[in-house]
C-alpha positions as CSV (number, residue, x, y, z in Angstrom):
1,M,-0.1,-0.1,0.1
2,R,2.7,2.2,1.1
3,L,4.3,1.5,-2.5
4,F,1.2,2.4,-4.2
5,A,0.9,5.8,-2.6
6,A,4.2,6.4,-3.5
7,R,3.9,5.8,-7.3
8,F,0.7,7.7,-7.2
9,A,2.1,10.6,-5.4
10,A,4.9,10.7,-8.0
11,I,2.4,10.6,-10.8
12,F,0.4,13.2,-9.3
13,A,3.4,15.6,-8.8
14,F,4.5,14.8,-12.5
15,A,1.0,15.7,-14.0
16,A,1.1,18.9,-12.0
17,A,4.3,20.1,-13.3
18,V,3.0,19.0,-17.4
19,L,-0.5,20.6,-17.1
20,P,0.3,24.4,-16.8
21,A,3.0,24.2,-19.2
22,Q,0.9,22.5,-21.7
23,A,-1.9,25.1,-20.6
24,Q,0.8,27.8,-21.6
25,T,1.3,26.2,-25.0
26,P,0.6,29.2,-27.8
27,S,-2.0,28.3,-30.0
28,Y,-1.6,29.0,-33.7
29,P,-0.1,30.8,-34.8
30,S,2.5,32.0,-32.6
31,R,5.2,33.4,-34.8
32,P,5.3,34.9,-38.3
33,I,3.9,32.7,-41.5
34,T,5.8,32.6,-44.5
35,L,4.1,32.7,-47.5
36,I,5.8,31.4,-51.1
37,V,5.3,32.6,-54.1
38,P,7.0,30.7,-56.9
39,Y,6.9,33.5,-59.3
40,G,9.0,36.7,-59.2
41,A,8.5,40.0,-57.3
42,G,6.4,42.3,-59.2
43,G,4.3,39.8,-61.0
44,S,0.7,39.2,-61.2
45,V,0.9,36.3,-58.6
46,D,2.9,38.3,-56.2
47,A,1.0,41.4,-56.6
48,I,-2.3,39.5,-55.6
49,A,-0.3,37.9,-52.8
50,R,0.7,41.0,-51.3
51,I,-3.1,42.3,-51.2
52,V,-4.0,39.4,-49.2
53,S,-0.9,39.1,-46.9
54,D,-0.9,42.2,-44.7
55,R,-4.4,41.7,-44.1
56,L,-4.1,38.2,-43.6
57,G,-1.7,38.8,-41.1
58,A,-3.5,41.5,-38.6
59,K,-6.6,38.8,-39.1
60,L,-4.4,36.0,-37.5
61,G,-2.0,38.4,-35.3
62,V,1.3,37.6,-36.4
63,S,3.3,38.9,-39.6
64,V,2.7,37.0,-42.9
65,V,5.9,37.2,-45.2
66,V,6.0,36.9,-48.8
67,E,8.8,35.0,-49.9
68,N,9.4,34.7,-54.0
69,I,11.4,31.7,-54.6
70,V,11.7,31.8,-58.7
71,G,12.7,28.8,-61.2
72,A,11.5,26.4,-63.4
73,G,8.5,28.0,-64.2
74,G,7.0,27.9,-60.4
75,A,8.1,24.3,-60.0
76,I,11.3,25.3,-57.4
77,G,9.1,27.2,-55.1
78,T,5.9,24.9,-55.3
79,T,8.6,22.1,-54.3
80,R,10.1,23.8,-51.5
81,A,6.2,24.7,-49.8
82,A,5.6,20.8,-50.3
83,R,8.5,19.6,-48.6
84,A,8.2,22.0,-45.5
85,E,7.2,21.7,-42.1
86,P,3.3,21.0,-41.9
87,D,3.0,23.3,-39.1
88,G,1.3,26.2,-40.7
89,Y,4.1,28.6,-40.6
90,T,5.1,27.7,-44.2
91,L,2.4,28.2,-47.0
92,L,2.0,28.6,-50.4
93,F,0.5,31.1,-52.9
94,S,0.2,30.0,-56.0
95,V,-2.1,29.7,-59.5
96,E,-3.5,27.1,-62.2
97,S,-0.1,26.8,-63.9
98,S,2.1,25.3,-60.9
99,I,-0.6,23.2,-59.2
100,V,-2.6,21.6,-62.0
101,I,-1.2,22.3,-65.6
102,Q,2.4,22.1,-65.0
103,K,2.8,18.3,-63.5
104,L,0.6,17.4,-67.0
105,V,2.7,19.0,-69.6
106,S,6.3,18.8,-67.9
107,P,5.9,15.8,-65.6
108,S,9.8,15.2,-65.5
109,L,10.7,18.8,-64.4
110,V,7.7,18.5,-61.3
111,T,8.9,15.8,-58.9
112,I,5.8,16.1,-56.5
113,D,2.4,15.9,-57.2
114,P,0.6,19.5,-56.3
115,L,-2.7,18.0,-56.0
116,K,-1.8,15.4,-53.7
117,D,1.3,17.0,-51.7
118,F,-0.7,20.0,-51.0
119,Q,-4.0,20.8,-48.6
120,P,-6.0,23.2,-50.4
121,I,-7.2,26.2,-48.0
122,S,-9.2,28.6,-50.2
123,M,-9.2,30.4,-53.4
124,V,-8.3,34.2,-53.4
125,G,-9.6,35.0,-56.6
126,S,-10.0,34.2,-60.3
127,S,-9.8,36.1,-63.5
128,P,-10.9,35.1,-67.2
129,L,-8.8,35.1,-70.2
130,I,-9.4,36.9,-73.3
131,L,-9.0,36.4,-76.8
132,L,-7.8,39.5,-78.6
133,G,-7.0,40.7,-82.1
134,R,-4.9,43.2,-83.6
135,K,-7.0,46.3,-84.4
136,D,-7.1,45.9,-88.3
137,F,-7.7,42.4,-88.2
138,P,-10.4,41.2,-90.8
139,A,-12.9,40.3,-88.3
140,N,-15.2,42.3,-85.8
141,N,-16.6,39.7,-83.9
142,L,-16.5,35.7,-82.7
143,A,-19.0,34.8,-85.9
144,E,-16.9,36.8,-88.1
145,L,-13.6,35.5,-86.4
146,M,-14.8,32.0,-86.3
147,K,-15.7,31.4,-90.2
148,L,-12.4,33.6,-90.9
149,L,-10.5,30.6,-88.9
150,K,-12.4,27.8,-90.6
151,D,-11.7,29.0,-94.2
152,N,-8.2,29.6,-93.2
153,P,-6.4,26.8,-91.7
154,G,-3.1,27.8,-90.5
155,K,-3.3,31.2,-91.9
156,Y,-3.6,33.1,-88.6
157,N,-1.3,33.2,-85.3
158,Y,-1.6,33.4,-81.9
159,A,0.5,34.4,-78.8
160,S,0.6,33.3,-75.5
161,S,3.1,33.5,-72.6
162,G,4.8,30.4,-73.5
163,V,4.0,26.7,-74.2
164,G,2.4,24.7,-71.6
165,T,1.1,27.9,-69.8
166,S,-2.8,28.3,-69.0
167,L,-2.7,31.1,-71.7
168,H,-1.4,28.5,-74.2
169,L,-3.9,25.8,-73.3
170,A,-7.0,28.4,-73.7
171,G,-6.0,28.7,-77.4
172,E,-5.5,25.0,-77.7
173,M,-8.6,24.6,-76.3
174,I,-10.2,27.0,-78.8
175,N,-8.6,25.0,-81.7
176,S,-9.8,21.8,-80.4
177,I,-13.3,22.9,-79.6
178,G,-13.7,25.1,-82.6
179,K,-12.3,22.9,-85.2
180,V,-9.9,25.7,-86.2
181,N,-6.0,26.1,-86.7
182,M,-4.4,29.1,-85.1
183,V,-0.7,28.8,-84.9
184,H,0.8,29.1,-81.8
185,V,3.4,31.6,-81.2
186,P,5.1,30.9,-77.9
187,Y,6.7,34.2,-76.0
188,K,8.9,34.0,-72.8
189,T,6.4,36.3,-70.9
190,G,3.2,38.0,-71.8
191,A,4.4,41.6,-71.3
192,Q,5.5,42.1,-74.9
193,I,2.7,40.5,-76.3
194,P,0.3,43.7,-76.2
195,T,2.9,45.8,-77.8
196,D,3.2,43.3,-80.9
197,L,-0.3,43.1,-81.0
198,M,-0.7,46.9,-81.4
199,G,2.6,46.8,-83.8
200,N,0.6,44.4,-85.9
201,Q,3.7,41.5,-85.3
202,I,1.0,39.0,-84.5
203,D,-2.9,38.2,-85.4
204,L,-4.4,37.2,-82.3
205,A,-3.3,36.5,-78.5
206,V,-4.6,35.0,-75.4
207,L,-3.8,37.2,-72.4
208,P,-5.3,37.5,-68.8
209,L,-7.9,40.5,-68.8
210,V,-6.1,42.7,-66.5
211,M,-3.3,42.9,-69.2
212,A,-5.5,44.0,-72.1
213,M,-8.6,46.0,-70.8
214,G,-6.6,49.3,-70.7
215,N,-5.9,48.8,-74.7
216,V,-9.5,47.3,-75.4
217,K,-11.2,50.3,-73.7
218,A,-8.8,52.6,-75.6
219,G,-9.7,50.8,-78.9
220,N,-6.2,49.7,-79.8
221,I,-6.7,46.2,-80.2
222,K,-10.2,44.0,-80.7
223,A,-11.8,42.1,-77.7
224,F,-13.4,38.6,-79.5
225,G,-14.3,37.0,-75.7
226,I,-13.3,35.6,-72.6
227,T,-12.6,32.4,-71.7
228,E,-14.8,31.7,-68.8
229,P,-18.6,30.1,-69.4
230,E,-20.1,33.2,-68.2
231,R,-19.5,37.0,-68.9
232,S,-17.2,38.4,-66.4
233,A,-18.8,40.8,-63.7
234,M,-15.7,43.3,-64.8
235,A,-15.7,43.2,-68.3
236,K,-19.9,42.6,-68.8
237,D,-19.6,44.1,-72.3
238,I,-17.4,41.6,-73.6
239,P,-18.9,38.1,-74.7
240,S,-17.8,34.7,-73.6
241,L,-16.7,32.7,-76.2
242,A,-18.8,29.8,-74.9
243,E,-21.7,31.8,-76.1
244,F,-20.9,31.2,-79.6
245,P,-22.2,27.7,-80.8
246,D,-19.0,26.3,-81.9
247,L,-17.1,27.6,-78.8
248,R,-19.3,26.0,-76.3
249,G,-17.0,24.2,-73.4
250,V,-14.1,26.6,-73.4
251,S,-13.2,27.4,-70.2
252,V,-10.3,28.4,-68.8
253,T,-9.7,30.7,-65.5
254,V,-6.8,32.1,-63.9
255,W,-7.1,31.7,-60.1
256,Y,-5.1,32.4,-57.2
257,G,-5.2,30.3,-54.2
258,L,-3.6,29.5,-50.7
259,F,-2.0,26.2,-49.9
260,A,-0.6,23.8,-47.1
261,P,1.8,21.3,-47.0
262,I,-0.9,17.8,-47.0
263,K,-0.3,16.7,-43.4
264,T,-1.1,20.0,-41.9
265,D,-3.5,19.8,-39.0
266,P,-7.1,20.3,-40.0
267,A,-7.8,22.8,-37.6
268,I,-4.8,25.2,-38.8
269,V,-6.2,24.7,-42.4
270,E,-9.8,25.7,-41.1
271,K,-8.4,28.5,-39.0
272,L,-6.5,29.8,-42.0
273,H,-9.5,29.1,-44.1
274,Q,-11.8,31.8,-42.0
275,A,-9.2,34.1,-41.8
276,L,-8.7,34.5,-45.4
277,A,-12.3,34.2,-46.2
278,A,-12.8,37.4,-43.9
279,V,-10.0,39.2,-45.6
280,V,-11.1,38.7,-48.8
281,K,-14.8,40.3,-48.0
282,E,-12.8,43.5,-46.7
283,P,-14.0,46.7,-48.8
284,A,-10.3,47.7,-49.1
285,V,-9.7,44.7,-50.4
286,D,-12.3,43.5,-52.3
287,E,-11.7,46.9,-54.3
288,K,-8.0,46.2,-54.8
289,L,-8.8,42.5,-56.0
290,R,-11.4,44.0,-58.5
291,A,-9.1,46.8,-59.7
292,S,-6.7,43.8,-60.7
293,N,-9.5,42.3,-62.6
294,T,-9.7,39.5,-59.8
295,L,-13.1,38.3,-58.4
296,P,-12.7,37.7,-54.9
297,S,-13.8,33.8,-53.5
298,G,-12.5,32.7,-50.1
299,N,-14.3,29.3,-51.0
300,S,-13.9,26.5,-48.3
301,P,-11.2,23.6,-48.5
302,K,-13.7,21.2,-49.4
303,E,-15.0,23.3,-52.4
304,F,-11.5,24.4,-53.7
305,A,-10.3,21.0,-53.5
306,A,-13.5,19.8,-56.0
307,F,-12.8,22.7,-57.9
308,L,-9.1,21.8,-58.4
309,A,-10.1,18.2,-59.1
310,A,-12.4,19.3,-62.4
311,E,-9.3,21.6,-63.2
312,H,-7.5,18.4,-63.5
313,E,-9.7,16.3,-65.1
314,K,-10.4,19.0,-68.1
315,F,-6.7,19.9,-68.6
316,S,-6.0,16.1,-68.4
317,A,-8.2,15.4,-71.4
318,L,-6.8,18.9,-73.3
319,V,-3.2,17.7,-72.9
320,K,-4.1,14.1,-74.1
321,A,-5.9,15.1,-77.0
322,T,-3.5,17.9,-78.3
323,G,-0.3,16.0,-77.2
324,I,1.1,19.6,-75.6
325,K,4.3,19.1,-73.9
326,A,6.8,21.7,-72.4
327,E,9.9,19.5,-72.0
């Protein structure tokens, strides 16, 4: 009995010492969070990340520090984030190209599987692409454009920001669904495309809405349609390509999302989602996103995961049908 009492006293003393320490363990987050952006500073992905990062930090009560890790079309930064400790202190801010498309078109370059190695937290926002033409292009609307392309296979070209990008896949989706043959002209970046379009160096182009609207409104280039199934709230006067019967099914969206390494605690993921969903609803953040032609989202992890699965299915079918490779 004395031995039992001694052991019980020892256990009680140990518990008394440990429980206060556990009670004092800081809740998440208790230190700065690193937000990896796998693209360069000053680009569109970086700009959207910085719109939300400061407010996200304020909402969580810690700093959220953007770290640009560039290289291999986003693969280096994406891989670094996937291999980080799943503690919620290293997150990834990325887009469709790195999360869905790159693994399909450059399988030997991407050593991870972003759809399996990340836990989706929330989509921040989305924006359509837009099919454009030079000012003197001999078509003024979708019907005229499609007739011209069908009557002249291989005669007209279109520019994108590179082989295997979402812009390229949008162009090939138009070719595939519309049964036309625009010739792809890949650029190293999209920045030069508007200048060359206005200079009549190229016939057509696929660009993000934000890169085109200024010149469209000024009448410097023609806008034939956006690549989302419905008209954009940010460009209501521009038709959706899918409004034209031969292009029904064209659907490519540029989106921005927040991700965590796959084994991150679900409670942390949910806390991040709630904070981000609140941030994108703030009037100042909403205004800045819309000024960047980005429609705010803030959807749930489950909704975002379902969206990503649909994106993978859509682009897998397109890559298989067209044989697009960026290696």
